[in-house]
Structures are given as structure tokens and as C-alpha cells.
N, C-alpha and C positions, 0 to 999 in steps of 0.2 A: 416722651413718656417718663424718662428719668426726672426731668424737671417737674412734671406734674406730681411726682411722688413727694416733693418738698412742700406742696400746697402753696408755693410762692410763684407759680407759673404766671399768674395774671400781672403782678407788678414787674415780672421779668419779661413781659411781652410775649409769652408763649401761649398758644391756643390750648384750652383744656381738651383732654382726650374725649370728654363727653360734654355737650353744651350745658347740661344742668350743673356741672361742677363749678360754675361761677359762684355759687353760693358758699363754697368752702372758704374762699378768700374773705367773704363777708363774715362768716362765723369765726375765722381765725382772728380777725381784728377785734371782734367782740371779746373773745377769750383773753386777748392781750389787754384790753381795757379793763375788764372785770378782774383780772389777776391783781391789779393795783388795789382793789377793794379787799381781796382775799389776803393780800400781804399785810394790810393794816388791821384786818379783822372785820368780818362781815356781820356786824351788828345791824339791827333794824335801822337805827338812825343813820349809820354810814351808808347802807345800801339805798335808803330813800334819798339821802343827799346826793349820792352818785346819780340817781335817776334824774333829779332836778338839774344838776350841773350838766349832765350829758344832753338833756333835752335843750337846755339853753345854748350849749356849745354847738349842737347840730343846727340850730337856727342861725347862729352867728358865723359858722364856718364858711358857707358859700360867699358871704359878703366880705370876708377877710382878705380874699385874694391869695390865700396861702394854701397851695395844693396839699401840703402835708396834713393840715388840719382837716381838710375835706376828706382825705383818705382815712384818717384815724377816727373821726367822729361820725362818718357815714350818714349824712343828712337824710338820704332816702330811706335807709333801713333802721336807723336808730329808734324810731317810735315803736317798731314791732318788738325789738329786744326790751325796750323800757316797759312795754305793756306786759311782757312775759315775766320780768322781774317783779313788777307790781302785783301780778296775780299770785306769784309765789309768796310775797309778803302777806297778802290776804290769807292764803292757805295756812301760813305759819301761825298767824294770829287768830284765825278762825272767823274773822269778820272784816267788813269794810270799815275803815276809819277815814276820817276826813282827808288825811294826807294821801293815802293810797287811792282813794276815789279821785282826788285832784290829779295825781300822776296819770291815772288811767284816762281821765277826761282830756288831759293835755296830749297824751300820746294819740288818742283817737283824732283829735283836732289836727295834729301834725300829719297823721296818716292821710286824712281826707285832703289836706293841702298838697301832699306829695303825690297822691295817686294819679292825677291826670298826667303828670310827667312820667311816672313809672309805666303806666299802661301804654302811653304813646311810644315809649322806647321798646316795649316788648314786641310790637308788631303783629299781635294776633287779633286786633280789632274789637276786643271786648270793652264795652263802655265802662269807664271808671266808676260810675254810679252803681253798676251791678256788682262790681268788686267791693265797693264800700258797703253795700248791703250785706254781702257775704261775710265781710270782716266784722260788721256790727253783730251779726248772728253769732259769730265765733266769740266775740267779747262776752255776749250773754251766756253762752255755754261755759266758757272758762270761768265766768263769775260764779255760776252755779257749782261748778267743780270746786272752786277755791273755798267756798263757804260750806262745803260738805253736803250740798243738797242732792248730789248724784252718787254719794257713797254707797247707796243701796245697790248700785249696778255691780254685779259679780259674774258677768258672763265669762265663761271659761276661755273663750277664744280671744278675749281682749289682750291678755299678756302676750300671747303668740303674735298678735297683730302689732303689738308694741315693739317686740324684739326684732321683727323682720322689717320694720319701717325704714330703718337706715340702709340695710343692704338692698331693699327694694328701690330706694332712692338712687343707689349707685348703679343699678342695672336696668332700670325701667326704660330709659329713653332710647339709647343707641340700639340695644337689642330689640326692645319692643317695637320701635318704629320700623326697623328693618323687616321684622316678621310681618308687620301690617302691610308694608309695601309689597312684600313678596307674595303673600297669601290672600290678600283682601279680595281680589277678583275671583279667585278660585273657590274660596270658602264662603264668601259673603261677609257682610259687615259685622253682624252680631256674633256669628261663630268665631270670626277672627278676633274680635274684641274680647270676648269671654275667654277664648283660648290663650290670648296673650296675657290677660290678667292672671289666669290660673298658672300659666307657665312661669311668669315673672315671680309670682308668690312662692312657687316651689324652689326656684333658683335662690331667692332671697332667704328662704328657710335653710337651705343647704349651706349657704354662706355663713349664716348665723351658727348652725350646728357644727360645721366642720372647720370654721376659721375663727369666728368671734369667741365662741365658748372656750376652745382650747387656749387661745392667746390671752384672753382677759385676765385670768389669774396671774400669768407671767408679767403682764404690764402693771397690774396692781402692786405686785411685790417689788417691781422696779421703781414705781413712783412713790410708794408709801414712805420710804425713808426721807425722800426730798420734801414731801408734803409735811411730815412731822418737823423737819428742820425749819421750813418756812414758818410754821405755826409758832415755833419757839422764838424765832427772830421777831415775829410780829408781837408776841407777848412781852 
């Protein structure tokens, strides 16, 4: 458990306390990579160049025979992060440009190439083409969001859903699966499912309200001086 708190448990060979936490090591490597862009300045040109270089590197890394490159460049997951960055660039500029459209097209092609391998490794039997269809729909939705076509949506529950999404990720599997195993036969499938969803949402909201909100200002005050120092060094 103590090793898991470092978020370095996977490279240290320690099992995660919850199976879904394997994604934290992936995210941490992304932050490490993108911090290089932040250090030199995150202009449109530098960020776009980073996307192209990372995409190329993720293709070359498996053939290099260098495990460190494979770990840093994450060939399986790089296209998803690259797509997210490209959608942000579209959002910032307010329109699709040739370069961002090219980055998104390349990321989609790399995703469809990697998906059969990814889905085979997950072991849940979902056809990779079904997942690719879902991802394609997500691309379309993110594209509409990026160019402002969905800015008219002002549902009051959306900010709440957004702030509880991460704590929900943290608690949903181990707790949720155990409740399902314990109560499914007694309550029935649908009552159990709906009850677990509601219960996990309440727990996630409590985590946000009692842990995240009080700690966030403290963390921001601690990080702000270092962030300003990094910006000064970059400039």
C-alpha cells in the first residue's frame, strides 16, 4: 500500500491496490513527457511539434529494441493522449486547421492499429471493431466540443459529474464489484446495478467534498511558486 502511494508501484513490480490503477502509471509518464514542453513554453507550434514527434517515436519505439523508449513513449496509449492534446489546440484556436486535423487523423489511425492488441490483452472479449466505433463517436463529440458547437449545453449537473469523475474512478471497481458479488442474487441484477452506481456516486461526491476541496487550495499554494520559477527559467 505504501509503494502504491508513490504511483511507481508498476515499474517497481508491486501489484496495484485496485486493478484499475494501472492507468496511473500511464498518466504519470504522460505528465513527465509533457512537462518538457511546459519547460520550454507551450506555444501552439511547440505543442503541435510535440504531437508529431511523439507519434513518430511511438511507432519507432517497439522496433528499437530499447525497453526504456517503449516505457517512455507508450506506443499503446500515445495516440489517445495525442488526440486529447490536438482537441485542446482546436478548442484554443476555435477551428480545425490542416495541422490539427492531420494530427487527429494520424492518432485515429494509430489507435485502430493498436486496438486489436489492446483488446486481446484486456481479456473481456469485446471485439476491437466495436471499441473503434465507440472511439470514433467520441472523436466526433470531442470535435463538436472543441469548435464550440455544444457550448449551449448548460446542464447544472454536468459540473458535479465532472468533479466526481476522478474519485469515482478511484472507488468504483474494488468496492463496486464486491457489492455486486455480495448482493446480486439477493437484490436482483438491476436493483444491484442501480444501487451500486448511486452508492459509488455518493462516495465519490463525499471524497470530493471532504478531501479534494479542502486540500486543493493547499496544493495550489505549494505548487504555485515552483510553477512561476519554471516559467521564469523557460522565458
